[in-house]
Backbone as CSV, one residue per row, in Angstrom:
resi,resn,N_x,N_y,N_z,CA_x,CA_y,CA_z,C_x,C_y,C_z
1,MET,270.505,81.039,-46.621,272.025,81.033,-45.975,272.896,80.743,-46.941
2,ARG,273.263,81.763,-46.636,275.004,82.084,-47.484,275.235,80.732,-46.997
3,SER,276.027,80.502,-48.051,277.397,79.232,-47.402,278.577,79.432,-46.637
4,ALA,279.060,78.508,-45.475,279.855,79.671,-44.902,281.162,80.025,-45.737
5,SER,281.455,79.587,-46.968,282.939,80.440,-47.680,282.414,81.454,-48.088
6,ALA,280.773,81.843,-48.302,281.128,83.242,-48.751,280.446,84.244,-47.404
7,LEU,280.605,83.807,-46.164,280.151,84.690,-44.751,281.952,85.225,-44.145
8,SER,281.907,85.984,-44.172,283.386,86.728,-42.951,283.253,86.436,-41.570
9,TYR,283.766,85.842,-41.204,283.999,85.680,-39.788,285.020,86.467,-39.360
10,GLY,285.012,86.896,-37.784,286.034,87.748,-37.027,285.206,88.482,-36.079
11,ILE,285.949,89.258,-35.252,285.729,90.460,-33.905,285.947,91.060,-34.232
12,ALA,284.605,92.254,-34.065,284.597,93.521,-34.870,285.655,94.432,-33.551
13,THR,286.425,95.461,-34.110,286.874,96.029,-33.289,286.266,97.094,-32.717
14,GLY,286.737,97.594,-31.488,285.551,98.442,-30.543,285.297,100.394,-31.540
15,ASN,286.446,100.400,-32.561,286.395,101.648,-33.356,285.295,101.326,-33.992
16,ASP,285.050,99.790,-34.468,283.851,99.642,-35.528,282.365,99.908,-35.091
17,VAL,282.331,98.704,-33.823,280.913,99.602,-33.628,280.927,100.708,-32.499
18,ALA,282.018,101.406,-32.569,281.643,102.259,-31.622,280.182,103.564,-31.883
19,GLY,279.813,104.215,-30.801,278.707,104.655,-30.970,277.505,103.721,-31.700
20,MET,277.467,102.685,-32.022,276.463,102.040,-32.286,275.620,101.064,-31.711
21,SER,274.270,100.856,-31.182,273.205,100.764,-30.396,273.680,98.938,-30.297
22,GLY,273.426,98.263,-29.382,273.271,96.758,-29.833,272.176,95.632,-30.811
23,LYS,271.100,96.954,-31.510,270.760,95.802,-32.576,271.283,96.951,-33.819
24,GLU,271.735,97.241,-33.567,272.194,98.117,-35.587,273.882,97.602,-35.288
25,ILE,274.449,96.691,-34.491,275.318,95.580,-34.278,275.246,94.652,-35.237
26,LEU,273.800,94.281,-34.088,273.669,92.580,-35.292,272.915,92.968,-36.704
27,GLN,272.402,94.369,-36.871,271.927,94.088,-37.411,273.502,94.362,-38.904
28,ALA,274.236,95.029,-38.715,275.059,94.868,-39.109,276.119,93.814,-39.383
29,ILE,276.003,92.410,-38.621,276.384,91.212,-38.517,275.493,90.374,-39.307
30,SER,274.347,90.721,-39.635,272.819,90.135,-40.210,273.278,90.618,-41.214
31,ASP,274.077,91.847,-42.055,273.863,92.304,-43.398,274.703,91.682,-44.010
32,GLY,276.006,91.383,-42.555,277.240,91.274,-43.350,278.802,92.355,-43.735
33,LYS,278.211,93.270,-42.819,278.942,94.586,-43.074,279.930,94.468,-41.749
34,LEU,279.599,93.549,-40.276,280.912,93.267,-39.706,280.656,91.987,-39.843
35,PRO,282.188,91.447,-39.444,282.203,89.928,-39.513,281.185,89.505,-38.040
36,GLY,280.933,87.918,-38.901,279.935,87.171,-37.900,280.850,86.622,-36.909
37,PRO,280.698,86.119,-35.698,281.810,85.535,-34.581,282.096,84.348,-35.109
38,PRO,283.170,83.879,-34.935,284.332,82.596,-35.339,283.087,81.712,-34.710
39,ILE,282.675,81.725,-33.769,281.912,80.130,-33.551,280.509,80.017,-34.090
40,GLY,280.285,80.836,-35.494,279.228,80.774,-36.593,280.053,79.805,-37.188
41,GLY,280.972,79.960,-37.930,281.764,79.097,-38.789,282.203,78.111,-38.411
42,THR,282.566,77.394,-37.009,282.971,76.133,-36.783,281.972,75.714,-36.586
43,LEU,280.790,76.451,-35.551,279.062,75.657,-35.746,277.926,75.294,-36.586
44,SER,278.667,76.128,-38.058,277.479,76.034,-39.386,275.915,76.437,-38.616
45,PHE,276.497,77.911,-37.945,274.859,78.926,-38.178,275.751,80.268,-38.055
46,ARG,274.064,81.360,-38.802,274.704,82.059,-38.439,272.996,83.333,-37.432
47,LEU,273.534,84.411,-37.717,272.434,86.011,-37.171,271.748,85.806,-38.801
48,VAL,270.665,85.819,-38.762,269.634,85.901,-39.877,268.895,87.117,-40.236
49,GLU,268.452,87.618,-38.475,267.118,88.598,-38.094,267.621,89.141,-37.236
50,VAL,266.861,90.664,-36.904,267.252,91.224,-35.678,265.943,92.183,-35.708
51,GLY,265.664,92.373,-34.239,264.482,93.100,-34.573,264.538,93.657,-32.888
52,ASP,263.609,94.305,-32.145,263.656,94.616,-30.530,263.256,93.631,-29.920
53,GLY,264.119,93.273,-28.901,263.916,92.070,-28.255,263.614,90.897,-29.122
54,PHE,264.672,90.669,-30.164,264.141,89.710,-30.970,265.562,89.419,-31.971
55,ALA,265.434,87.772,-32.146,267.049,87.680,-32.965,266.427,86.223,-33.690
56,ALA,266.959,85.923,-34.407,267.139,84.520,-35.307,268.206,83.678,-36.530
57,PHE,268.949,82.902,-35.823,269.479,82.325,-36.493,269.232,80.910,-37.393
58,GLU,270.240,80.840,-38.134,269.584,79.828,-38.358,271.098,78.720,-38.805
59,GLY,271.107,77.532,-39.284,272.112,76.438,-38.239,271.748,75.293,-40.440
60,GLU,272.619,74.710,-40.165,273.117,73.099,-41.080,273.461,72.230,-40.057
61,THR,272.569,71.731,-40.367,273.176,70.075,-39.561,274.203,69.368,-40.553
62,GLY,274.804,68.301,-39.755,276.163,67.449,-41.227,276.633,66.855,-39.527
63,PRO,277.719,66.101,-39.943,278.459,64.737,-39.829,279.326,65.487,-39.015
64,HIS,279.442,66.805,-38.979,280.502,67.890,-38.169,280.318,67.640,-36.839
65,LEU,278.821,67.807,-36.493,278.306,68.103,-35.040,278.106,66.480,-34.544
66,LEU,278.171,65.440,-35.303,277.651,64.822,-34.280,278.392,64.166,-32.775
67,ASN,277.661,63.500,-32.131,278.494,63.033,-30.572,278.692,61.344,-31.520
68,PRO,278.862,60.560,-30.317,279.423,58.898,-30.312,278.163,58.360,-30.666
69,LEU,276.738,58.880,-30.770,275.527,58.082,-30.744,275.191,58.375,-31.439
70,GLY,275.408,59.482,-32.723,275.016,59.495,-33.668,274.008,60.428,-34.410
71,ILE,273.999,61.410,-33.364,272.922,62.266,-33.695,273.762,63.995,-33.021
72,VAL,273.012,64.667,-33.660,273.655,65.865,-33.536,274.037,66.357,-31.837
73,HIS,275.380,66.664,-31.190,275.447,67.107,-29.732,274.400,67.878,-29.395
74,GLY,273.985,67.582,-28.228,273.141,68.833,-27.785,273.448,70.124,-27.237
75,GLY,275.116,70.241,-27.280,275.743,71.496,-27.445,275.359,72.565,-28.313
76,TRP,275.169,71.365,-29.255,275.157,72.380,-30.512,273.488,73.366,-30.138
77,ALA,272.784,72.956,-30.234,271.131,73.045,-29.895,271.805,74.799,-28.861
78,LEU,272.394,73.866,-27.756,272.090,74.926,-26.574,273.135,75.987,-26.734
79,THR,273.871,75.879,-27.867,274.617,76.875,-28.297,273.240,78.129,-29.263
80,LEU,273.188,77.127,-29.925,272.100,78.607,-30.538,271.393,79.091,-29.776
81,ILE,270.445,77.950,-28.929,269.660,78.644,-27.861,269.922,79.741,-27.103
82,ASP,271.249,79.651,-26.478,271.954,80.570,-25.731,272.224,81.918,-26.650
83,SER,272.812,81.819,-27.829,272.730,82.513,-28.713,272.208,83.796,-29.607
84,ALA,270.797,83.124,-29.521,269.452,83.795,-29.737,268.780,84.258,-28.802
85,ALA,269.470,83.863,-27.467,268.132,84.634,-26.552,269.289,85.968,-25.726
86,GLY,270.223,85.684,-26.334,271.614,86.593,-26.103,271.464,87.576,-26.719
87,CYS,271.387,87.741,-28.169,270.797,88.650,-28.964,270.128,89.099,-29.078
88,ALA,268.905,88.754,-28.334,267.617,89.067,-28.220,267.660,90.190,-27.541
89,ALA,268.405,89.929,-26.543,268.929,90.987,-25.391,269.505,92.417,-25.609
90,HIS,270.663,91.616,-26.715,271.198,92.809,-26.778,270.813,93.604,-27.874
91,SER,269.272,93.197,-28.495,269.511,94.253,-29.559,268.662,95.261,-28.663
92,LEU,267.881,95.318,-27.635,267.535,96.190,-26.802,268.689,96.886,-25.857
93,LEU,269.904,97.168,-26.075,271.117,97.773,-25.156,271.414,98.970,-26.076
94,PRO,271.436,100.207,-25.433,272.400,101.172,-26.197,273.464,100.901,-26.458
95,SER,274.185,102.212,-27.047,275.845,102.137,-27.183,276.933,101.495,-25.871
96,GLY,277.928,100.998,-26.111,278.214,101.542,-24.552,278.034,100.334,-23.593
97,VAL,276.496,99.517,-23.933,276.186,98.328,-22.640,276.384,97.383,-23.142
98,SER,276.842,96.304,-22.973,277.215,94.923,-22.988,276.552,94.325,-21.650
99,TYR,276.410,92.915,-22.552,276.216,91.675,-21.481,276.788,90.022,-21.304
100,THR,276.356,89.239,-20.557,276.491,88.472,-20.893,276.187,87.129,-19.987
101,THR,276.188,86.241,-20.609,275.020,84.915,-19.848,275.704,84.671,-18.671
102,VAL,274.280,84.678,-17.716,274.817,84.130,-16.252,274.268,82.759,-16.286
103,GLU,273.160,82.384,-16.838,272.662,80.838,-17.037,271.781,81.081,-18.630
104,THR,272.174,79.280,-19.100,271.024,78.920,-19.797,270.559,77.485,-19.845
105,LYS,269.686,77.254,-19.633,268.483,76.183,-19.464,268.285,75.873,-21.082
106,VAL,268.115,74.234,-21.262,267.381,73.577,-22.489,267.087,72.566,-22.170
107,ASN,265.239,72.529,-22.443,264.934,71.229,-22.796,265.224,70.443,-24.466
108,PHE,265.434,70.173,-24.515,265.544,68.785,-26.106,264.222,68.306,-25.736
109,THR,263.433,68.189,-27.565,262.288,67.613,-27.539,262.219,66.390,-28.746
110,ARG,263.254,66.602,-29.662,263.401,66.103,-31.134,265.071,65.677,-30.898
111,PRO,265.379,64.529,-31.101,266.244,64.328,-31.647,267.137,64.624,-33.184
112,ILE,268.140,65.551,-33.286,268.251,66.364,-34.359,269.826,65.931,-34.724
113,LYS,269.535,65.158,-36.030,269.841,64.139,-36.487,271.116,65.583,-37.832
114,ALA,272.434,64.004,-38.184,273.098,65.067,-39.449,272.192,65.540,-40.756
115,GLU,271.036,64.354,-40.948,270.414,64.626,-42.026,268.703,65.914,-41.435
116,THR,268.989,66.342,-41.026,268.049,67.120,-39.943,267.462,68.466,-41.299
117,GLY,269.155,68.935,-41.213,269.367,70.301,-42.465,269.308,71.150,-42.087
118,ARG,268.165,72.134,-42.319,268.388,73.451,-41.561,267.687,73.550,-40.342
119,VAL,268.317,74.591,-39.323,267.180,74.551,-38.213,266.756,76.208,-37.875
120,ARG,266.617,76.915,-37.615,266.042,77.850,-37.329,265.863,78.031,-35.758
121,ALA,266.587,79.221,-35.207,266.388,79.361,-33.350,265.726,80.629,-33.225
122,GLU,264.927,81.152,-32.682,264.502,82.180,-32.348,264.706,82.678,-30.913
123,GLY,265.023,83.971,-30.642,265.019,84.506,-29.447,263.978,85.487,-29.360
124,ARG,263.517,85.245,-28.225,262.591,86.473,-27.708,263.173,86.725,-25.948
125,VAL,262.728,88.475,-25.852,263.037,88.568,-24.422,261.567,88.659,-23.643
126,VAL,262.089,87.914,-22.468,260.965,88.054,-21.812,260.406,89.036,-20.980
127,SER,261.743,89.536,-20.160,261.281,90.297,-19.040,262.777,91.308,-19.191
128,ARG,262.277,92.604,-19.671,264.114,93.623,-19.269,263.747,94.705,-18.137
129,GLY,264.772,93.927,-17.211,265.582,94.936,-16.023,266.738,95.747,-16.525
130,ARG,267.038,96.950,-15.938,268.082,97.324,-15.398,269.636,96.909,-15.581
131,GLN,269.426,95.370,-14.962,270.774,94.689,-14.823,270.565,93.544,-14.888
132,ILE,269.469,92.738,-15.009,269.014,91.289,-15.520,267.779,91.276,-16.716
133,ILE,267.983,90.278,-18.013,267.203,90.700,-18.717,267.686,88.670,-19.103
134,SER,265.706,88.461,-19.324,265.064,86.736,-18.944,264.885,87.087,-21.229
135,ALA,264.917,85.540,-21.426,265.021,85.173,-22.698,264.694,84.020,-23.358
136,GLU,263.885,83.557,-24.139,263.453,82.794,-24.382,263.749,81.906,-25.196
137,ALA,264.112,80.642,-26.001,264.379,81.125,-27.593,263.850,79.832,-27.924
138,ARG,263.338,78.904,-29.364,262.969,77.712,-29.219,263.464,77.442,-30.671
139,VAL,264.192,76.035,-31.128,264.853,76.264,-32.147,264.012,74.596,-33.056
140,LEU,263.598,75.281,-34.441,263.045,74.671,-34.961,263.565,73.735,-36.128
141,ASP,262.597,72.357,-36.763,263.632,72.334,-38.233,262.792,72.923,-39.398
142,ASP,263.045,72.505,-40.456,262.343,73.439,-41.674,260.575,73.769,-42.192
143,LYS,260.232,72.503,-41.376,258.345,72.192,-41.218,257.725,72.654,-40.041
144,GLY,258.949,73.362,-39.304,258.070,73.997,-37.853,258.291,73.602,-36.518
145,ARG,258.618,71.930,-36.703,258.642,71.168,-35.678,259.784,71.719,-34.420
146,LEU,259.203,72.149,-32.853,259.910,71.891,-32.430,261.151,70.800,-31.730
147,LEU,262.387,71.685,-31.538,263.638,70.605,-32.066,264.017,70.843,-29.856
148,ALA,264.126,71.659,-29.863,264.575,72.580,-28.246,263.878,73.663,-27.871
149,HIS,263.990,73.709,-26.623,263.764,75.262,-26.512,264.555,75.271,-24.746
150,GLY,264.231,76.588,-24.511,265.266,76.930,-23.214,264.953,78.485,-23.145
151,THR,265.425,79.029,-21.955,265.581,80.104,-21.254,267.145,80.609,-20.856
152,SER,267.282,81.784,-21.379,268.294,82.563,-20.265,267.971,83.755,-19.952
153,THR,268.926,83.667,-18.713,269.329,84.833,-17.843,270.531,85.950,-18.340
154,LEU,269.897,86.702,-18.483,271.497,87.770,-18.856,272.099,89.128,-18.067
155,MET,273.242,88.984,-17.419,273.565,90.009,-16.642,273.826,91.595,-17.236
156,VAL,273.286,93.086,-17.091,273.756,94.102,-18.212,274.705,94.356,-17.728
157,PHE,276.135,94.961,-17.765,277.404,96.131,-17.864,276.803,97.251,-18.443
158,PRO,276.618,97.953,-17.587,276.291,99.703,-17.798,277.435,99.958,-18.649
159,ALA,277.414,101.002,-19.368,278.769,101.693,-19.906,280.002,101.866,-19.459
160,SER,279.375,102.417,-18.637,280.857,102.414,-17.707,281.184,101.804,-17.017
161,ALA,280.644,100.461,-17.302,281.599,99.482,-16.688,281.672,99.065,-18.072
162,SER,281.777,98.944,-19.901,281.950,98.571,-20.483,283.325,98.167,-20.448
163,VAL,284.147,97.790,-21.429,286.225,97.509,-21.497,285.402,98.367,-23.082
164,ALA,286.074,99.711,-23.412,286.380,99.960,-25.043,287.103,99.183,-25.180
165,GLY,286.736,98.598,-26.476,287.087,97.549,-27.685,287.104,96.142,-27.020
166,SER,286.280,96.359,-26.077,285.990,94.747,-25.623,285.322,94.588,-26.146
167,SER,285.808,93.122,-26.302,284.711,91.951,-27.044,283.748,91.493,-26.391
168,ARG,283.304,91.628,-25.258,282.366,91.704,-24.436,280.834,91.635,-25.058
169,SER,280.696,92.851,-25.129,279.610,93.270,-25.652,279.370,92.575,-27.881
170,LEU,280.493,91.509,-27.967,280.095,90.893,-29.070,279.941,89.550,-28.845
171,ARG,279.768,88.880,-27.500,280.300,88.146,-27.362,279.317,86.775,-27.823
172,LYS,278.238,86.826,-28.416,277.382,85.840,-29.179,277.890,86.029,-30.362
Protein backbone atom coordinates (compact mmCIF):
# COMPACT_ATOMS: atom_id res chain seq x y z
CA MET A 1 0.00 0.00 0.00
CA ARG A 2 1.34 3.42 -0.90
CA SER A 3 1.76 5.83 1.99
CA ALA A 4 -1.16 8.16 2.67
CA SER A 5 0.98 11.14 1.71
CA ALA A 6 1.60 9.62 -1.76
CA LEU A 7 -2.13 9.19 -2.43
CA SER A 8 -4.50 11.69 -3.98
CA TYR A 9 -7.90 12.10 -2.31
CA GLY A 10 -10.92 13.96 -3.58
CA ILE A 11 -14.09 13.57 -5.59
CA ALA A 12 -14.00 12.98 -9.33
CA THR A 13 -16.33 15.19 -11.37
CA GLY A 14 -19.04 13.97 -13.71
CA ASN A 15 -16.80 14.98 -16.62
CA ASP A 16 -13.95 12.87 -15.18
CA VAL A 17 -16.07 9.70 -15.23
CA ALA A 18 -18.37 10.37 -18.20
CA GLY A 19 -18.83 7.23 -20.27
CA MET A 20 -16.95 5.03 -17.79
CA SER A 21 -18.44 1.84 -16.35
CA GLY A 22 -18.31 1.27 -12.60
CA LYS A 23 -15.39 -1.11 -13.05
CA GLU A 24 -13.50 1.44 -15.16
CA ILE A 25 -14.04 4.15 -12.52
CA LEU A 26 -12.86 1.87 -9.73
CA GLN A 27 -9.82 0.72 -11.71
CA ALA A 28 -8.90 4.35 -12.37
CA ILE A 29 -9.11 5.06 -8.63
CA SER A 30 -7.01 1.98 -7.83
CA ASP A 31 -4.43 3.00 -10.46
CA GLY A 32 -4.25 6.58 -9.12
CA LYS A 33 -5.71 8.09 -12.31
CA LEU A 34 -8.72 9.34 -10.35
CA PRO A 35 -8.54 10.48 -6.71
CA GLY A 36 -9.50 8.10 -3.95
CA PRO A 37 -12.46 9.15 -1.82
CA PRO A 38 -11.52 11.40 1.11
CA ILE A 39 -12.73 8.83 3.66
CA GLY A 40 -9.80 6.62 2.64
CA GLY A 41 -7.34 9.25 3.81
CA THR A 42 -9.22 9.81 7.04
CA LEU A 43 -9.53 6.11 7.87
CA SER A 44 -6.24 4.86 6.35
CA PHE A 45 -7.54 2.53 3.65
CA ARG A 46 -7.58 2.37 -0.14
CA LEU A 47 -8.94 0.38 -3.05
CA VAL A 48 -6.23 -2.00 -4.29
CA GLU A 49 -7.94 -4.48 -6.62
CA VAL A 50 -11.03 -4.59 -8.84
CA GLY A 51 -12.62 -7.41 -10.85
CA ASP A 52 -16.05 -8.34 -12.14
CA GLY A 53 -18.17 -8.43 -8.99
CA PHE A 54 -15.05 -8.13 -6.81
CA ALA A 55 -13.24 -5.34 -4.97
CA ALA A 56 -10.45 -5.38 -2.38
CA PHE A 57 -9.27 -2.69 -0.01
CA GLU A 58 -6.23 -2.58 2.23
CA GLY A 59 -6.03 -0.57 5.40
CA GLU A 60 -3.53 0.22 8.12
CA THR A 61 -4.52 0.10 11.77
CA GLY A 62 -3.10 2.57 14.23
CA PRO A 63 -3.81 4.58 17.37
CA HIS A 64 -5.98 7.05 15.43
CA LEU A 65 -8.63 4.30 15.06
CA LEU A 66 -8.90 3.25 18.71
CA ASN A 67 -12.10 3.34 20.75
CA PRO A 68 -12.11 4.10 24.50
CA LEU A 69 -11.35 0.43 25.25
CA GLY A 70 -8.08 0.61 23.32
CA ILE A 71 -9.07 -1.53 20.33
CA VAL A 72 -9.82 -0.44 16.77
CA HIS A 73 -13.37 0.89 16.60
CA GLY A 74 -15.79 -1.62 15.05
CA GLY A 75 -17.04 1.09 12.71
CA TRP A 76 -13.71 0.95 10.88
CA ALA A 77 -14.18 -2.73 9.98
CA LEU A 78 -17.82 -2.04 9.13
CA THR A 79 -16.73 0.78 6.81
CA LEU A 80 -14.23 -1.53 5.10
CA ILE A 81 -16.97 -4.16 4.62
CA ASP A 82 -19.44 -1.58 3.29
CA SER A 83 -16.80 -0.19 0.93
CA ALA A 84 -15.60 -3.56 -0.39
CA ALA A 85 -19.13 -4.93 -0.85
CA GLY A 86 -20.38 -1.69 -2.43
CA CYS A 87 -17.47 -1.44 -4.84
CA ALA A 88 -17.87 -5.12 -5.79
CA ALA A 89 -21.44 -4.21 -6.81
CA HIS A 90 -20.31 -0.99 -8.50
CA SER A 91 -17.86 -3.00 -10.64
CA LEU A 92 -20.83 -4.60 -12.42
CA LEU A 93 -22.67 -1.37 -13.27
CA PRO A 94 -22.61 0.24 -16.71
CA SER A 95 -21.85 3.90 -17.34
CA GLY A 96 -24.31 6.30 -15.74
CA VAL A 97 -25.83 3.73 -13.37
CA SER A 98 -25.27 4.29 -9.65
CA TYR A 99 -26.10 2.60 -6.35
CA THR A 100 -26.43 3.19 -2.65
CA THR A 101 -26.21 0.93 0.38
CA VAL A 102 -29.57 -0.04 1.87
CA GLU A 103 -28.15 -2.15 4.69
CA THR A 104 -24.82 -3.52 5.88
CA LYS A 105 -24.46 -6.11 8.63
CA VAL A 106 -21.21 -7.13 10.27
CA ASN A 107 -19.96 -9.89 12.53
CA PHE A 108 -16.69 -9.37 14.42
CA THR A 109 -14.62 -12.52 14.97
CA ARG A 110 -11.36 -11.18 16.46
CA PRO A 111 -10.36 -7.89 18.05
CA ILE A 112 -8.50 -5.54 15.73
CA LYS A 113 -5.70 -3.76 17.56
CA ALA A 114 -3.54 -0.75 16.72
CA GLU A 115 -0.64 -3.15 16.18
CA THR A 116 -2.61 -5.50 13.91
CA GLY A 117 -1.10 -3.62 10.97
CA ARG A 118 -2.30 -4.10 7.42
CA VAL A 119 -5.68 -5.70 6.85
CA ARG A 120 -7.42 -6.64 3.61
CA ALA A 121 -11.15 -6.43 2.95
CA GLU A 122 -12.45 -8.46 0.00
CA GLY A 123 -15.96 -7.95 -1.33
CA ARG A 124 -17.85 -10.22 -3.72
CA VAL A 125 -21.28 -9.99 -5.31
CA VAL A 126 -23.55 -12.83 -4.23
CA SER A 127 -26.66 -11.95 -6.23
CA ARG A 128 -27.36 -9.34 -8.88
CA GLY A 129 -30.85 -8.17 -9.75
CA ARG A 130 -32.05 -5.18 -11.74
CA GLN A 131 -32.76 -3.14 -8.60
CA ILE A 132 -31.00 -4.95 -5.75
CA ILE A 133 -27.48 -6.37 -5.49
CA SER A 134 -26.37 -8.48 -2.54
CA ALA A 135 -22.69 -8.69 -1.67
CA GLU A 136 -20.52 -10.06 1.09
CA ALA A 137 -17.13 -9.01 2.41
CA ARG A 138 -14.44 -10.36 4.69
CA VAL A 139 -11.73 -8.50 6.62
CA LEU A 140 -8.51 -10.50 7.03
CA ASP A 141 -5.23 -9.81 8.81
CA ASP A 142 -1.85 -10.27 7.12
CA LYS A 143 -1.83 -13.93 8.22
CA GLY A 144 -5.18 -14.56 6.51
CA ARG A 145 -7.14 -14.79 9.78
CA LEU A 146 -10.75 -13.64 9.64
CA LEU A 147 -11.29 -10.47 11.69
CA ALA A 148 -14.83 -9.60 10.56
CA HIS A 149 -17.33 -10.52 7.86
CA GLY A 150 -20.59 -9.08 6.67
CA THR A 151 -23.19 -8.57 3.98
CA SER A 152 -24.55 -5.54 2.16
CA THR A 153 -27.76 -4.93 0.28
CA LEU A 154 -27.39 -2.28 -2.42
CA MET A 155 -30.05 -0.45 -4.43
CA VAL A 156 -29.32 0.23 -8.11
CA PHE A 157 -30.36 3.52 -9.71
CA PRO A 158 -30.86 3.30 -13.48
CA ALA A 159 -29.11 5.79 -15.75
CA SER A 160 -32.29 7.83 -16.12
CA ALA A 161 -32.39 8.32 -12.32
CA SER A 162 -28.69 9.17 -12.01
CA VAL A 163 -27.76 12.80 -11.65
CA ALA A 164 -25.07 13.98 -14.07
CA GLY A 165 -22.03 15.01 -12.08
CA SER A 166 -23.46 13.50 -8.91
CA SER A 167 -21.03 12.00 -6.44
CA ARG A 168 -23.59 9.23 -5.78
CA SER A 169 -21.87 6.92 -8.27
CA LEU A 170 -18.61 7.45 -6.38
CA ARG A 171 -20.13 7.03 -2.92
CA LYS A 172 -17.73 4.31 -1.74
